[in-house]
C-alpha positions in Angstrom: 0.0 0.0 0.0 1.3 3.4 -0.9 2.4 5.7 1.9 1.3 9.3 1.7 3.9 12.0 2.3 2.5 15.3 3.8 5.2 17.4 2.1 4.3 15.9 -1.3 0.6 16.5 -0.7 1.3 20.1 0.3 3.3 20.7 -2.9 0.6 19.1 -5.0 -2.2 21.2 -3.4 -0.2 24.4 -3.8 0.5 23.7 -7.5 -3.2 22.9 -7.9 -4.2 26.3 -6.3 -1.7 28.5 -8.1 -1.6 26.6 -11.4 2.1 26.9 -11.7 5.2 25.1 -10.5 7.2 28.3 -10.2 4.5 30.1 -8.2 4.2 27.1 -5.9 8.0 26.9 -5.4 8.0 30.6 -4.4 5.1 30.1 -2.0 6.7 27.0 -0.4 10.2 28.6 -0.3 11.5 25.7 -2.4 13.2 25.4 -5.8 11.2 24.4 -8.8 13.0 21.1 -9.2 12.2 20.3 -5.6 8.5 20.9 -6.2 8.5 18.9 -9.4 10.2 16.0 -7.6 7.6 15.9 -4.8 4.8 15.9 -7.4 6.5 13.1 -9.4 7.1 11.0 -6.2 3.4 11.5 -5.2 2.2 10.4 -8.6 4.5 7.4 -8.4 3.2 6.4 -5.0 -0.4 6.7 -6.1 0.3 5.3 -9.6 -1.8 8.0 -11.1 -1.1 11.1 -13.2 -2.3 14.1 -11.2 -1.3 17.1 -13.3 -1.3 17.8 -17.0 1.4 20.2 -18.2 0.3 22.3 -21.1 1.6 25.4 -22.9 -1.1 27.5 -21.2 -0.1 26.2 -17.7 -0.9 23.2 -15.5 -4.3 21.6 -15.1 -5.7 18.8 -12.9 -6.4 15.4 -14.3 -9.6 13.7 -13.2 -7.7 11.8 -10.4 -5.9 15.1 -9.5 -9.3 16.7 -9.0 -10.4 13.9 -6.7 -7.2 14.2 -4.7 -7.6 17.9 -4.1 -10.7 17.3 -1.9 -8.8 14.8 0.3 -5.6 16.9 0.3 -7.6 19.9 1.6 -9.0 17.7 4.4 -5.6 16.4 5.3 -4.3 20.0 5.3 -7.0 21.2 7.7 -6.3 18.3 10.1 -2.6 19.0 9.9 -3.2 22.7 10.9 -5.4 21.6 13.8 -2.6 19.4 15.1 -0.2 22.2 14.4 -2.3 24.6 16.4 -3.5 22.4 19.3 -0.9 19.8 19.9 2.6 21.1 18.9 4.7 23.1 21.3 5.2 26.6 19.8 8.9 26.4 20.7 9.2 23.5 18.4 7.4 25.1 15.4 9.7 25.7 12.5 8.7 27.8 9.6 9.4 30.6 7.2 7.2 33.7 7.4 7.4 36.1 4.5 6.3 39.4 5.9 5.4 42.5 3.8 5.0 45.9 5.6 4.5 49.5 4.6 7.2 52.0 5.6 4.9 53.5 8.3 5.0 50.2 10.1 8.7 49.7 9.4 9.4 53.1 11.0 7.3 52.5 14.1 6.4 49.1 15.7 8.0 46.6 13.3 10.9 45.8 15.7 8.5 45.1 18.6 6.4 42.9 16.3 9.4 40.8 15.1 10.5 40.5 18.8 7.0 39.2 19.8 7.0 36.8 16.9 10.2 35.2 18.0 9.0 35.0 21.6 5.9 33.0 20.3 7.9 31.0 17.7 11.6 31.0 18.7 12.8 29.1 15.7 10.9 30.6 12.8 12.7 32.5 10.1 11.2 35.9 9.2 11.8 37.5 5.8 10.8 41.2 5.6 9.9 43.2 2.6 9.2 46.9 2.9 7.1 48.4 0.1 4.1 50.6 -0.8 0.7 49.1 -0.1 -0.1 48.7 -3.8 2.8 46.4 -4.3 2.2 44.5 -1.1 -1.4 43.8 -2.1 -0.3 42.3 -5.3 2.5 40.3 -3.6 0.0 38.8 -1.2 -2.5 37.9 -4.0 0.4 36.3 -5.9 1.4 34.3 -2.8 4.8 35.9 -2.8 4.3 37.0 0.9 2.4 35.4 3.7 1.3 38.4 5.7 0.9 42.0 4.6 0.6 44.9 7.0 -0.6 47.7 4.7 -3.1 50.4 4.0 -6.1 48.1 3.8 -8.4 46.3 3.7 -7.9 44.1 0.7 -11.3 43.6 -0.9 -10.8 40.0 -2.2 -12.9 37.1 -1.0 -9.7 35.0 -0.5 -8.2 37.5 1.9 -8.8 37.8 5.7 -8.2 41.3 7.1 -7.6 42.2 10.7 -8.2 46.0 11.4 -5.2 47.6 13.2 -5.3 50.9 15.1 -5.3 54.0 12.9 -2.3 56.4 12.5 -3.5 60.0 13.1 -1.9 62.6 10.9 -0.7 66.1 11.7 0.7 69.0 9.7 4.3 69.9 10.2 6.6 72.7 9.1 10.1 73.8 9.9 11.0 75.8 13.0 12.5 78.6 10.9 11.2 82.1 10.8 8.6 81.0 8.3 7.3 78.5 10.9 6.3 81.5 13.1 3.5 82.1 10.6 2.3 78.6 11.0 -1.4 79.3 10.8 -1.2 81.4 7.7 -2.0 80.3 4.1 1.6 81.2 3.2 2.8 77.8 4.4 0.9 76.1 1.6 2.8 78.2 -1.0 5.6 75.7 -0.1 5.6 72.3 -1.6 3.5 69.7 0.2 5.5 66.6 0.9 3.4 63.5 0.6 3.4 59.7 0.5 4.5 58.0 -2.7 2.4 58.8 -5.8 0.7 55.4 -6.2 -0.8 55.3 -2.7 -4.2 56.1 -1.1 -2.8 58.9 1.2 -1.3 60.7 -1.9 -4.6 60.5 -3.8 -6.6 61.7 -0.8 -4.2 64.6 0.0 -4.2 65.7 -3.7 -8.0 65.8 -3.7 -8.2 67.8 -0.4 -5.6 70.3 -1.5 -7.4 70.9 -4.8 -10.7 71.4 -2.9 -9.3 73.7 -0.2 -6.4 75.5 -1.8 -7.1 75.4 -5.5 -5.1 74.0 -8.3 -1.8 75.8 -7.4 -0.6 73.4 -4.7 2.7 71.7 -5.5 3.0 68.2 -4.2 6.3 66.3 -3.7 5.6 62.6 -3.3 8.2 60.6 -1.4 8.4 56.9 -0.7 10.5 57.6 2.4 8.8 58.9 5.6 12.2 59.7 7.2 13.1 61.7 4.1 9.8 63.6 4.4 10.6 64.6 7.9 14.1 65.8 6.9 12.7 67.8 4.1 10.3 69.5 6.5 13.1 70.2 8.9 15.2 71.8 6.2 12.3 74.2 5.4 11.8 72.7 1.9 8.1 72.0 2.4 5.2 71.2 4.8 3.8 67.7 5.3 0.9 65.8 6.9 2.7 62.9 8.5 1.9 60.4 11.3 1.8 62.2 14.7 3.4 59.2 16.5 6.5 59.6 14.3 6.5 63.4 14.5 6.5 63.6 18.3 10.3 63.0 18.6 11.1 65.6 15.9 8.9 68.1 17.7 10.3 67.4 21.2 13.8 67.8 19.8 12.9 71.2 18.3 13.6 70.1 14.7 10.1 70.7 13.4 6.8 72.1 14.6 3.2 71.2 14.3 0.7 73.6 12.9 -3.1 73.6 12.4 -4.5 75.0 9.2 -8.0 73.9 10.3 -8.1 70.6 8.5 -6.1 67.4 8.3 -6.2 64.4 6.0 -8.0 61.2 7.3 -6.1 58.9 9.6 -4.1 56.1 7.9 -6.0 52.8 8.3 -3.9 49.6 8.3 -4.8 46.0 8.3 -2.9 42.7 8.8 -4.0 40.8 5.8 -3.4 37.2 4.7 -4.9 34.6 2.3 -7.4 32.4 4.0 -6.5 29.2 2.2 -4.5 27.3 2.9 -5.2 28.0 6.5 -2.0 28.6 8.4 -1.8 28.7 12.2 1.5 30.5 12.0 0.3 33.2 9.8 -3.0 33.7 11.7 -1.2 33.9 15.0 1.3 36.4 13.5 -1.6 38.6 12.3 -3.1 38.6 15.8 0.3 39.3 17.4 0.5 42.3 15.0 -2.8 43.6 16.3 -1.6 43.3 20.0 1.7 45.0 19.3 0.0 47.8 17.3 -2.5 48.4 20.1 0.3 48.6 22.7 2.2 51.0 20.5 -0.8 53.3 20.1 -1.4 53.4 23.8 2.1 54.8 24.6 
């Protein structure tokens, strides 16, 4: 009687879901030959062809389609064992984490520390990028958990709402800064988030509505660079207040109130619901706890 191998079943199910050996290899953190070998060994054990390789991609055979149902049940049972029985200190894994720069500049270190306390031997791979790219990476299964400007409106994705980041207006502490409540500040460039982001789009719309078409916007993919540009008197910016506190206390910039401020930044911890992963789900809830603790400081 053939013996079933869980790693082979996982490789098969991942290929079936993604329709590609290369995408499955990336999702499993394996090489393409390793995934191919696992599929071939599974087919040999079952004495059945499970996949058909065509120029348009990979499709399931009739027996492959039957196996998917059983493989999903085995996967669910494995995750229950993983969650309920296995000691967290013995859990090994590779978590591909994607975060926006706001998170990277605030509570990411505490999050990674908490992850390693919960799962001492997991390997964490971190990718910092704009939310648009992180969303696509998650849907392509190139990352496991995305902490980004969300939510992601896809039925396959689970979103956990994280505390908002309140924004505040900042200008330099130079002589111009003494006129902080005057419209003259908006004659300076307005430093914003990167162009292909929701905060940039919302700020551009608000500036057009309130200040007319003359506002000059300087998008930046770096929050730290944004604060430095404000400090140098090269512009004003609406940036996260949690990040601005240190600069204000050090006398490097000042906060001003023009009577309005862009909406708070809303982040989510987002992950694909299938296959269910105890590690990823737990990491998402740890992110929520860490974010709540950070906002309470």
